[in-house]
C-alpha positions as CSV (number, residue, x, y, z in Angstrom):
1,M,-67.9,44.8,57.5
2,N,-65.9,47.7,58.9
3,G,-62.3,48.3,58.0
4,E,-60.8,47.4,61.3
5,H,-62.6,44.0,61.4
6,H,-61.5,43.3,57.9
7,K,-57.9,44.2,58.8
8,D,-58.0,41.9,61.8
9,T,-59.5,39.0,59.7
10,M,-56.8,39.5,57.0
11,T,-54.1,39.6,59.7
12,G,-55.5,36.5,61.3
13,E,-55.6,34.7,58.0
14,L,-52.1,35.7,57.2
15,W,-50.6,34.5,60.5
16,G,-52.8,31.4,60.2
17,R,-51.1,30.5,56.9
18,V,-47.7,31.3,58.4
19,G,-48.6,28.9,61.3
20,Q,-49.5,26.2,58.8
21,L,-46.1,26.5,57.1
22,K,-44.3,26.5,60.5
23,T,-46.2,23.4,61.6
24,W,-45.4,21.6,58.3
25,L,-41.7,22.6,58.8
26,D,-41.7,21.5,62.4
27,E,-43.3,18.1,61.5
28,N,-40.8,17.5,58.7
29,A,-37.6,18.9,60.3
30,D,-34.7,16.4,60.6
31,P,-33.9,16.2,64.3
32,A,-30.2,16.0,63.3
33,I,-30.2,19.7,62.4
34,G,-30.7,20.8,66.0
35,D,-32.3,24.1,66.8
36,V,-34.6,24.9,63.8
37,R,-34.6,28.6,64.7
38,V,-31.0,28.9,63.6
39,W,-31.8,27.4,60.1
40,R,-35.0,29.4,59.7
41,V,-33.3,32.7,60.4
42,L,-30.4,31.7,58.0
43,K,-33.0,30.8,55.4
44,I,-33.8,34.5,55.2
45,T,-30.4,35.3,53.7
46,E,-30.9,32.7,51.1
47,E,-34.1,34.3,50.1
48,V,-32.6,37.8,50.0
49,G,-29.9,36.4,47.7
50,E,-32.7,35.2,45.3
51,V,-34.2,38.8,45.4
52,S,-30.8,40.1,44.4
53,E,-30.5,37.6,41.6
54,A,-34.0,38.6,40.3
55,M,-33.2,42.3,40.5
56,H,-30.0,41.8,38.5
57,G,-32.0,39.9,35.9
58,A,-34.9,42.3,35.8
59,M,-32.5,45.2,35.2
60,A,-30.2,43.2,32.9
61,A,-27.4,44.2,35.2
62,N,-25.2,41.2,34.3
63,P,-24.1,41.5,30.7
64,R,-23.4,37.8,30.5
65,K,-27.0,36.8,31.5
66,G,-29.0,39.8,30.1
67,A,-32.7,40.1,31.0
68,S,-33.1,36.8,32.8
69,H,-35.9,37.9,35.2
70,T,-38.9,40.1,35.3
71,W,-40.3,42.5,37.9
72,S,-42.9,39.8,38.7
73,D,-40.0,37.5,39.7
74,V,-38.7,40.3,42.0
75,N,-42.1,40.6,43.6
76,K,-42.4,36.9,44.1
77,E,-38.9,36.8,45.7
78,L,-39.8,39.7,48.0
79,C,-42.9,37.8,49.1
80,D,-40.7,34.8,49.8
81,V,-38.4,37.0,52.0
82,I,-41.4,38.3,53.9
83,V,-42.9,34.9,54.5
84,T,-39.6,33.3,55.4
85,A,-39.0,36.1,58.0
86,M,-42.5,35.6,59.4
87,V,-42.0,31.9,59.7
88,A,-38.6,32.5,61.4
89,L,-40.2,35.0,63.8
90,A,-43.0,32.5,64.6
91,S,-40.3,29.9,65.2
92,C,-38.5,32.2,67.7
93,T,-41.5,33.3,69.7
94,P,-45.1,32.3,70.3
95,D,-46.0,36.0,70.3
96,A,-44.8,36.8,66.7
97,E,-47.9,38.6,65.6
98,R,-47.9,41.0,68.5
99,I,-44.1,41.5,68.3
100,L,-44.3,42.4,64.5
101,D,-47.3,44.7,65.0
102,D,-45.5,46.5,67.9
103,R,-42.4,46.9,65.8
104,L,-44.2,48.1,62.8
105,E,-46.1,50.6,64.9
106,G,-42.9,51.8,66.5
107,L,-41.3,52.3,63.0
108,V,-44.3,54.2,61.7
109,N,-44.4,56.4,64.9
110,R,-40.7,57.1,64.5
111,V,-41.1,58.6,61.0
112,I,-44.7,59.8,61.3
113,P,-45.1,61.1,64.9
114,S,-48.7,61.4,66.1
C-alpha cells in the first residue's frame, strides 16, 4: 500500500468516526436546545478548559491540588478538543473534511512556502 492511499484511508476512517459521533449526537439531541451547531461550537470551550485543568495538574501549578493529572491526561484532553472541533465543523458544513484539509494546507503553505 502506497503512502498516499494509506493517508486517504486513515483520513476516511477518521472522518467516518467523526460522522458516527455526529449522527449519534443528532439522533439524541433534545429538540428544545434549538440549533445544535451553537452548542457543539460552545462545547469546544468546555473541552479547552479541561485541557487547562489537566495542564495545571500535570505541572502541579496549583499548590492546593498538587500533581493531580499526568501528561497522559493532557494528551487525552487535547484529543477531546480535536474531536469536539471536528464534530462541530461537521455539524456546521457537509464539506468539513475538504474545508479542514484546505485550511491546513493554507497554514502549512503560509509558514513553509513551496
